[in-house]
Structures are given as C-alpha cells and as structure tokens.
C-alpha positions in Angstrom: 0.0 0.0 0.0 1.4 3.4 -1.0 0.3 5.5 1.9 1.4 8.9 0.4 -0.1 8.2 -3.0 -3.5 7.3 -1.5 -3.4 10.5 0.6 -2.4 12.6 -2.4 -5.3 11.3 -4.5 -7.7 11.9 -1.6 -6.6 15.5 -1.1 -6.7 16.1 -4.9 -10.4 15.1 -4.8 -11.1 17.0 -1.6 -9.6 20.3 -2.8 -12.1 20.5 -5.6 -14.9 20.2 -3.1 -13.3 22.4 -0.5 -12.6 25.4 -2.8 -16.3 25.8 -3.6 -17.5 25.3 0.0 -18.9 27.9 2.4 -16.7 26.3 5.0 -13.5 27.7 3.4 -15.3 30.8 2.0 -12.9 31.5 -0.8 -15.1 34.4 -2.0 -14.8 36.1 1.3 -11.0 35.6 1.3 -10.8 37.1 -2.2 -12.7 40.1 -0.8 -10.1 40.6 1.9 -11.1 38.4 4.8 -8.6 36.2 6.7 -8.9 32.5 7.1 -6.9 32.6 10.3 -8.8 32.2 13.6 -8.5 34.5 16.6 -6.2 32.0 18.3 -3.5 32.2 15.6 -3.8 35.9 15.1 -3.5 36.7 18.8 -0.5 34.4 19.4 1.6 34.9 16.2 1.6 38.7 16.2 5.0 39.8 14.7 5.2 38.1 11.3 5.8 41.1 9.1 9.0 40.8 7.2 9.7 37.3 8.6 10.0 34.1 6.6 7.1 31.8 7.4 6.8 28.1 6.3 3.3 26.6 6.3 3.4 22.8 6.2 0.4 21.0 4.8 -1.0 24.2 3.5 -3.8 22.7 1.3 -4.8 25.4 -1.2 -3.1 28.2 0.7 -5.7 30.4 2.4 -3.9 30.4 5.7 -0.6 30.9 4.0 -2.0 33.8 2.1 -3.6 35.3 5.2 -0.1 35.4 6.7 1.2 37.1 3.6 -1.5 39.7 4.1 0.0 40.3 7.5 3.4 40.9 5.9 5.0 37.5 6.2 7.3 36.2 3.5 5.4 32.9 3.0 6.1 29.4 1.6 3.4 26.8 1.6 4.1 23.0 1.1 1.4 20.5 0.3 1.3 16.9 -1.1 -1.6 17.6 -3.5 -0.7 19.1 -6.9 -4.4 20.1 -7.3 -4.2 22.1 -4.1 -0.9 23.8 -5.0 -2.3 24.7 -8.5 -5.4 26.3 -6.8 -3.1 28.1 -4.2 -1.1 29.6 -7.1 -4.3 30.6 -8.9 -5.7 32.4 -5.8 -2.3 34.0 -5.2 -2.4 35.5 -8.7 -6.0 36.7 -8.4 -5.4 38.5 -5.1 -2.0 39.9 -6.0 0.0 38.6 -3.1 3.5 37.2 -3.0 3.8 33.5 -2.0 5.8 30.5 -2.9 4.0 27.2 -3.0 5.8 23.8 -3.3 4.2 20.5 -4.2 5.9 18.0 -2.0 5.5 15.4 0.6 6.6 17.2 3.8 9.0 14.3 4.7 10.8 14.6 1.3 10.7 18.4 1.6 12.4 18.1 5.0 15.3 16.2 3.5 16.3 19.1 1.3 15.1 22.3 3.1 17.6 24.7 4.6 17.2 26.4 8.0 15.9 29.6 6.6 12.5 30.2 8.3 11.7 32.3 11.3 8.5 30.5 11.8 7.1 27.1 10.8 3.3 27.0 11.0 0.8 24.2 10.7 -2.9 24.0 11.7 -6.0 21.9 12.2 -6.1 18.3 11.1 -2.5 18.0 10.0 -0.8 15.4 12.1 -3.5 12.7 11.8 -2.5 12.2 8.1 1.2 11.6 8.8 2.8 8.2 8.7 5.9 9.3 10.5 5.8 12.1 13.1 9.5 11.8 13.9 10.4 12.5 10.3 7.8 15.4 10.2 9.3 16.9 13.3 12.8 16.6 11.7 11.4 18.6 8.8 10.5 21.4 11.3 13.9 21.3 12.9 15.6 21.4 9.5 13.5 24.4 8.4 14.0 26.7 11.3 16.7 29.4 11.7 18.4 29.5 15.1 15.9 30.9 17.6 13.1 30.2 15.1 9.6 29.2 16.3 7.3 26.3 15.6 3.6 27.2 15.9 0.9 24.5 15.7 -2.8 24.7 16.4 -4.8 21.5 16.0 -7.6 19.4 17.4 -6.9 17.2 20.4 -6.3 13.6 19.6 -9.4 12.6 21.6 -11.3 13.8 18.5 -9.9 10.8 16.6 -10.4 8.4 19.5 -14.1 9.3 19.7 -14.3 8.7 15.9 -13.0 5.2 16.4 -9.4 5.6 15.4 -6.4 4.2 17.3 -4.6 6.7 19.6 -1.3 4.9 19.1 0.7 4.7 15.8 0.2 1.5 13.8 2.1 0.3 10.8 -1.2 -0.3 9.1 -3.1 3.0 8.6 -6.8 3.3 9.3 -8.5 3.6 5.9 -12.1 4.8 5.5 -14.2 5.7 2.5 -16.3 8.7 3.2 -17.2 12.2 1.9 -15.5 15.3 3.2 -16.2 17.5 6.2 -17.5 20.6 4.3 -21.2 21.3 3.9 -21.1 20.8 0.1 -20.0 17.2 0.2 -21.6 15.7 -2.9 -21.5 12.1 -1.6 -18.3 11.4 -3.6 -16.2 9.0 -1.7 -12.6 9.7 -1.0 -10.2 7.6 0.9 -9.1 8.8 4.3 -6.0 7.5 6.0 -5.1 8.2 9.5 
C-alpha cells in the first residue's frame, strides 16, 4: 500500500470540493477576509518581514492570510491540485507567496534552516505516517531561535471517531465524503 499516493489522491479530490465550500469561504477571502482564527492571530503577532513556512497548506488560504500580515510565505502540500489552486488564488489577489508541491517528509530532507516560523494548523498530524520525520522537517527548516507554531484538534477527537490513539504500521482507511457542507457524496479515501 502506498500511503502517500493514497493520501495525495484523496486530497486532490477534496480540494475540488473544499474550494467551492462555504466552510472555506474563498469568495470572502478574495474580498479581503482572513482564514486565520482568533487564536493564531493573537499568538503569532509579529510576522511582518519574517519568513514563514506553512506545512500541509492545502490550497493556501492560511498561507496567504499570513502574507496579508506581511510575512514572506512558503506553503508546502502533497496535492498538486491544491498547489495549483493556491497559485491561482495568489495571482488573483495579487499577493506574493511560494507554493511547493511535495510530501513534507521529502521536503524536510532538502530544506535549509531559513525560516523564522514554521506553522501548521488543524487536522495535519492525523495524516502523517511518521511524526518523527515530520518533526525533523520542522527542525531542518528553522533558523536558530526560530519558532514552531501548531494549532490542532486534540487527539481525543480521533479516538471518539473510532481511530487508534497509538501509531500503527497499518493505517486506518475509511471511505467517506469530506467535512464541508457541500460534500456531494463522492467517496474519498481517508488514511489516519
């Protein structure tokens, strides 16, 4: 089983649904709203002029919201469909951003310690087959005295949904729709 290929295909499908959802509100973003929540905005205050790396950026709304706050942003995501959409939105809103299509583990093997902040948010770690390697990506990316910022759901969320708390060599695979309100019933594979 190719864990990463299955995840990539799943996120390629999900991106198409997510972009048109009220949940992500791309229209509002295009009109100037931020996708960042109050938590991130109140804790990561001084980003202007700083290099920020956003891991697992999906189609880049949070990445671009940081760019609007003056950060020099790079977003990384596994899905080429998501990265294509991130670049399209970037052009339309006239912001500067660098988006890289890559598995975060592979990206971590070649990244330089050039970022002031590494950021990741909501629902990112449950998709990863190797948290140690992901953590090494963060270490490899940060400048001395750089900061890692993560906001996510508590793992109890997955436990309540019936997934294992502890890592397993065999991933949980589930066929279901997506979490946005406009899920059209199309099945996509989830791996956690």
